[in-house]
C-alpha positions in Angstrom: -0.1 0.0 0.0 1.5 3.4 -1.1 1.9 5.8 1.8 3.6 8.4 -0.1 4.1 9.8 -3.8 7.2 11.3 -5.4 7.4 13.1 -8.5 10.8 13.4 -10.5 11.4 15.3 -13.8 14.7 15.4 -15.8 15.3 18.9 -17.2 14.1 19.5 -20.8 16.8 19.3 -23.7 19.4 22.0 -23.3 21.5 23.7 -25.9 24.2 21.7 -25.4 22.2 18.4 -25.3 21.2 19.5 -28.8 24.6 19.9 -29.9 25.8 16.7 -28.3 28.1 18.2 -26.0 29.2 17.2 -22.4 27.4 19.7 -20.2 27.9 18.8 -16.7 28.4 21.8 -14.4 28.4 24.4 -17.5 25.2 26.5 -17.3 23.6 25.9 -20.5 19.9 26.9 -21.0 17.1 25.0 -22.4 16.7 24.8 -26.2 13.3 25.5 -27.7 12.7 21.9 -27.8 13.5 21.7 -24.0 11.0 24.5 -23.3 8.2 22.4 -25.1 9.2 19.4 -23.2 9.1 21.1 -19.9 5.6 22.8 -20.8 4.3 19.5 -21.7 5.5 17.9 -18.5 3.5 20.6 -16.7 0.6 20.0 -18.6 0.6 16.3 -17.8 0.9 16.9 -14.1 -2.1 19.5 -14.6 -4.1 17.0 -16.4 -3.5 14.3 -13.7 -4.6 16.8 -11.0 -1.1 16.8 -9.2 -0.6 19.1 -6.2 2.7 19.8 -4.5 3.9 21.3 -1.0 7.7 21.6 -1.8 10.1 21.5 -4.8 13.8 21.0 -5.2 16.1 21.6 -7.9 19.9 22.2 -8.7 21.5 25.4 -9.2 21.7 25.1 -12.9 19.3 27.0 -15.0 18.1 24.3 -17.4 16.7 22.5 -14.3 15.5 25.7 -12.6 13.8 26.9 -15.9 12.2 23.3 -16.2 10.8 23.7 -12.7 9.3 27.2 -13.7 7.5 25.9 -16.8 6.2 23.0 -14.8 5.0 25.3 -11.9 3.4 27.7 -14.3 1.8 24.7 -16.1 0.1 23.5 -12.9 -0.6 27.0 -11.5 1.6 26.6 -8.4 4.3 29.2 -9.1 3.9 30.1 -5.3 5.5 26.8 -4.0 8.8 26.9 -1.9 11.7 25.9 -4.1 15.0 24.7 -2.6 18.1 24.8 -4.9 21.2 22.9 -4.1 24.4 22.1 -5.9 24.1 18.7 -4.6 21.5 18.1 -7.2 23.6 19.4 -10.0 24.5 17.1 -13.2 27.7 15.1 -13.1 30.9 17.2 -13.5 32.4 16.0 -16.7 35.7 17.7 -15.9 38.1 18.1 -19.0 35.3 16.7 -21.1 33.1 19.7 -20.5 32.4 21.4 -23.7 33.4 18.6 -26.1 31.2 16.8 -28.4 31.6 12.9 -29.0 33.7 13.2 -32.0 36.0 15.8 -30.3 36.3 13.7 -27.5 37.3 10.6 -29.4 39.9 12.5 -31.1 41.4 13.9 -28.2 41.4 10.7 -25.7 40.7 7.8 -28.1 37.6 5.8 -28.5 38.5 3.2 -26.0 39.1 5.5 -23.1 35.9 7.5 -23.8 34.0 4.3 -23.7 35.5 3.7 -20.0 34.5 7.2 -19.0 31.0 6.9 -20.3 30.2 3.2 -19.2 32.3 2.9 -15.9 30.4 3.6 -12.6 33.5 4.7 -10.7 36.0 5.9 -13.2 35.9 9.7 -13.5 37.0 11.6 -16.7 40.0 13.6 -16.6 39.8 16.8 -14.3 39.2 20.2 -15.3 42.5 22.1 -15.0 43.1 25.8 -14.8 43.8 25.9 -18.6 40.4 24.6 -19.6 38.1 27.1 -21.5 35.5 26.8 -18.8 37.6 26.4 -15.6 37.0 30.2 -14.6 33.3 30.2 -15.6 32.6 27.1 -13.6 35.1 26.9 -10.7 35.1 30.5 -9.8 31.3 31.0 -10.0 30.0 32.7 -6.9 27.2 30.2 -6.6 29.8 27.8 -5.4 31.7 30.1 -3.1 30.8 28.4 0.0 32.1 24.9 -1.1 35.1 23.6 0.5 38.0 22.5 -1.7 36.8 18.9 -1.1 33.4 19.6 -2.0 34.1 21.5 -5.3 34.8 18.8 -7.8 37.0 19.0 -10.9 35.5 15.9 -12.2 33.1 13.2 -11.0 32.3 9.6 -11.9 28.6 8.5 -11.5 29.7 7.1 -8.1 31.0 10.6 -6.9 27.6 12.2 -8.4 25.5 9.8 -6.3 27.6 10.1 -3.1 27.3 14.1 -3.0 23.5 13.9 -3.9 22.3 11.2 -1.4 23.3 13.1 1.9 20.9 16.1 0.5 18.1 13.4 -0.2 18.5 11.7 3.1 18.9 15.0 5.4 16.5 17.4 3.5 14.1 15.5 1.3 13.3 12.3 3.1 12.0 14.0 6.2 9.7 16.2 4.1 8.3 13.3 2.5 7.7 11.5 5.8 6.1 14.5 7.2 3.4 14.1 4.4 4.9 16.8 2.0 4.1 16.2 -1.6 7.5 16.4 -3.3 8.5 17.6 -6.7 12.2 17.1 -8.0 13.4 18.8 -11.0 17.2 17.9 -11.6 19.4 16.0 -14.1 19.8 12.5 -15.5 22.7 11.6 -13.2 21.5 13.0 -10.0 18.2 11.6 -10.6 20.0 8.2 -11.4 21.4 8.5 -7.7 17.9 8.7 -6.2 16.4 6.0 -8.5 19.3 3.8 -7.5 18.9 4.3 -3.8 15.0 3.8 -4.0 15.2 0.7 -6.2 18.5 -0.9 -4.9 19.7 -0.9 -8.5 23.2 -2.4 -9.1 26.1 -0.3 -10.3 25.8 -2.0 -13.8 22.1 -1.5 -14.0 22.1 2.1 -13.2 24.7 2.8 -15.8 22.2 1.5 -18.3 19.3 3.6 -17.2 18.7 6.6 -19.2 15.8 9.0 -18.0 13.8 10.7 -20.7 13.8 14.6 -20.7 10.8 16.6 -19.6 8.5 13.7 -18.7 7.4 13.4 -14.9 8.3 10.3 -13.3 6.0 9.1 -10.5 7.0 6.8 -7.6 4.4 5.5 -5.3 6.4 4.6 -1.9 5.7 2.6 1.2 6.2 4.0 4.7 9.9 2.8 4.4 10.1 4.9 1.3 10.4 1.6 -0.7 8.6 1.7 -4.2 5.4 -0.2 -4.4 5.6 -0.7 -8.1 7.7 0.3 -11.1 8.2 4.0 -11.8 5.4 5.4 -13.9 6.0 7.8 -16.9 3.2 10.6 -16.9 2.1 12.3 -20.2 -0.1 11.9 -23.2 0.3 8.5 -24.8 2.2 9.5 -27.8 4.6 11.7 -25.8 5.5 8.8 -23.4 5.5 6.5 -26.5 8.3 8.4 -28.2 10.3 8.9 -25.0 10.1 5.1 -24.3 11.4 4.6 -28.0 14.2 7.0 -27.5 15.1 5.2 -24.2 15.0 1.8 -25.6 17.2 3.2 -28.7 19.8 3.8 -26.2 20.0 0.1 -25.2 17.7 0.4 -22.3 14.1 -1.1 -22.1 11.9 1.4 -20.3 10.8 0.5 -16.7 6.8 0.4 -16.1 6.0 0.3 -19.6 6.4 -3.0 -21.6 8.3 -3.0 -24.9 9.4 -6.7 -25.1 9.9 -8.1 -28.7 6.9 -9.6 -30.1 7.4 -13.3 -30.9 6.9 -14.5 -34.5 3.7 -16.4 -35.0 4.3 -20.3 -34.3 1.8 -23.0 -33.7 0.3 -24.0 -30.5 -0.7 -21.4 -27.8 0.8 -18.5 -30.0 -2.1 -18.9 -32.4 -4.4 -17.5 -29.5 -2.4 -14.5 -29.4 -2.9 -13.7 -33.1 -6.7 -14.2 -32.5 -6.9 -11.9 -29.6 -8.1 -8.3 -30.0 -5.3 -6.2 -28.1 -6.4 -4.4 -25.0 -5.6 -0.5 -25.0 -2.4 0.4 -23.1 -2.8 3.6 -21.3 -0.6 5.9 -19.0 -1.4 7.9 -16.0 -3.4 11.1 -17.0 -5.0 9.5 -20.1 -8.5 10.7 -20.8 -10.5 7.3 -21.1 -14.2 8.3 -21.5 -17.1 10.3 -20.3 -18.9 9.4 -17.0 -22.0 9.1 -19.3 -20.4 6.2 -21.0 -19.1 4.2 -18.2 -18.7 3.8 -14.4 -15.5 4.3 -13.1 -13.6 1.2 -11.3 -10.1 0.8 -10.1 -7.0 2.4 -11.5 -9.0 5.5 -12.5 -10.0 9.0 -11.2 -12.9 11.5 -12.1 -12.2 15.1 -13.1 -14.7 17.5 -14.8 -17.1 14.9 -15.9 -14.4 12.5 -17.5 -12.6 9.5 -16.4 -8.8 9.5 -16.4 -6.3 6.7 -16.0 -4.3 7.0 -12.6 -1.7 4.4 -13.5 0.0 2.7 -16.5 -1.8 -0.6 -17.5 -4.6 -1.9 -19.7 -8.1 -0.5 -20.1 -10.6 -3.0 -18.9 -14.3 -2.7 -19.5 -16.7 -5.0 -17.5 -20.5 -5.2 -17.5 -21.2 -6.1 -14.0 -25.2 -6.0 -14.1 -25.2 -2.1 -14.0 -26.7 0.1 -16.8 -23.2 1.0 -17.8 -20.0 -0.8 -18.0 -17.3 -0.6 -15.4 -14.0 0.9 -16.7 -10.9 0.1 -15.0 -7.2 0.3 -15.5 -5.3 -3.0 -14.6 -1.7 -4.1 -14.6 -2.6 -7.6 -15.6 -5.0 -8.6 -18.1 -7.9 -11.2 -17.6 -6.7 -13.0 -20.7 -4.4 -16.1 -20.0 -1.8 -17.2 -22.4 0.6 -20.0 -22.0 4.4 -19.8 -22.8 5.1 -21.7 -25.8 8.4 -22.8 -27.5 10.0 -20.0 -29.2 8.1 -17.4 -27.4 9.7 -14.3 -25.9 9.1 -13.9 -22.1 9.8 -11.4 -19.6 10.6 -12.8 -16.4 11.7 -12.0 -12.6 14.6 -14.0 -11.2 13.5 -15.4 -7.9 16.4 -17.6 -6.7 19.9 -18.7 -7.7 22.3 -21.5 -7.3 25.5 -22.6 -9.2 23.6 -24.6 -11.7 20.6 -22.3 -12.7 18.3 -19.4 -11.9 14.7 -19.8 -11.0 12.2 -17.2 -12.5 8.7 -16.3 -12.6 7.4 -15.8 -16.2 5.3 -12.3 -16.0 4.7 -11.7 -19.8 4.5 -13.7 -23.0 5.5 -11.2 -25.8 3.6 -8.0 -24.6 0.8 -9.7 -22.9 0.9 -9.8 -19.0 -0.1 -13.1 -17.4 -2.9 -13.4 -15.0 -1.0 -16.4 -13.2 2.9 -16.5 -12.9 4.4 -19.4 -14.5 7.7 -20.9 -13.3 10.8 -21.2 -15.3 14.5 -22.2 -15.2 17.6 -20.8 -16.9 20.4 -23.3 -16.7 24.0 -22.4 -16.5 24.5 -23.6 -20.1 21.7 -21.5 -21.6 22.9 -18.2 -20.3 25.0 -17.3 -23.3 26.0 -18.7 -26.5 29.8 -18.6 -26.0 32.2 -19.4 -23.4 29.6 -21.5 -21.5 32.3 -22.9 -19.2 32.9 -19.5 -18.0 29.6 -18.6 -16.8 28.8 -17.9 -13.3 25.0 -17.7 -12.6 25.8 -15.5 -9.5 27.2 -13.0 -11.7 25.0 -13.2 -14.5 21.7 -12.7 -12.4 20.6 -11.5 -9.1 17.1 -12.1 -7.3 14.8 -9.3 -8.5 16.3 -8.7 -12.0 14.1 -8.6 -14.9 15.2 -10.8 -17.6 14.1 -11.2 -21.2 14.3 -14.8 -22.5 13.1 -17.3 -25.1 11.3 -20.6 -24.3 13.3 -23.5 -25.5 11.2 -26.5 -23.9 7.7 -26.9 -22.3 7.3 -27.9 -18.6 4.3 -29.2 -16.6 1.5 -26.7 -16.3 2.7 -23.6 -14.2 6.2 -25.2 -13.7 9.8 -25.6 -14.9 9.8 -24.1 -18.4 13.3 -24.2 -19.7 14.5 -20.8 -20.9 17.5 -19.3 -22.6 19.0 -15.8 -22.8 21.8 -17.0 -25.3 20.8 -14.8 -28.3 21.1 -11.1 -29.2 18.5 -8.7 -27.3 18.0 -11.2 -24.5 19.2 -11.2 -21.0 18.7 -8.7 -17.9 16.9 -5.7 -19.1 16.4 -4.2 -15.6 18.8 -5.1 -12.7 17.8 -5.0 -9.0 19.7 -5.9 -5.8 17.7 -8.3 -3.6 16.2 -5.4 -1.7 14.8 -4.1 -5.0 11.3 -3.7 -6.1 9.9 -4.3 -9.7 
């Protein structure tokens, strides 16, 4: 049961994002596209009826201006706003101002790959000869920082280490007091909060890319643990495009299913072809008028219309009333069985040296009403160097895995699965304490 709600939003596209340059602590403003993204984020929150009590942001104008547009959109410009350098973007040191081509030319592609993909390897520091050293290091907004606090470069690990104390000391007490909190910040500082909330591994957080300008909603229990996946808030087309953009960067979005659709085969998959797909919606979607349906679960009323309050499937049922009852559910009432060759989405439940046990949650893009059990054997984890596979290093309990069915088991038990193909494997990684 959710006790609190938290909303995060990554700033809209900046001028340097547009030019594909490392921005970091340089105070780049929003581009025209970024302004529109921020305005759409505010409109999504307004349409969903969100109200807040307190806001947090960085001291960089692209995040501050995003927050302005959002607060203007929800007509809550009067809210108290706390700005802190601890929510700034990662400091890219000597890379600041360079685009990808310049960076590769200057430092070599192999080294750049390490900087971009390593959790704890920082880029080269920004020295006094750097074009933006005076602009950033001598800026009076950082005058109160000690030498130890003012970075010359940061890894993602460093960024998270300076953001979390502010989260724990300042933001958490406000949430626990019942304050409705909105945080407008940057991709890497928000990654730190997400990693902390969900208990994500270092490898998983490196692969997580948050879309710009789209509100991210977390429902939290009394211990500030997520009660479900992050939810993206906005009109369906905007969220869909953002999901595609994130997926194109090598990451399947959390909270919205985008797993590959299996090719039609014989057996149970024939049922998939004959099913009429249920409509997928996101929070804030207008579903229908109250004259057409009775509101059920997962929806709310606003000005005579019924809106979705979560991401899921629209379900209409005739329950003996004059009008059908409309609900939004995360699981459909339609049941499929995993079939050989089907692509399935699973959650790892336990691991031993020989195999990983999973619950099968989706067949293709269809969520299952019941959970089916499966096994990924050590020899089926990857196609090459099978003798070097260690299941404990390949999976952790709570991981979400994309796999292929290679053998049928008994009903609801022991389907044999493989991840030894391209595009298969862990798509969302969690620690044992994580929530999916």
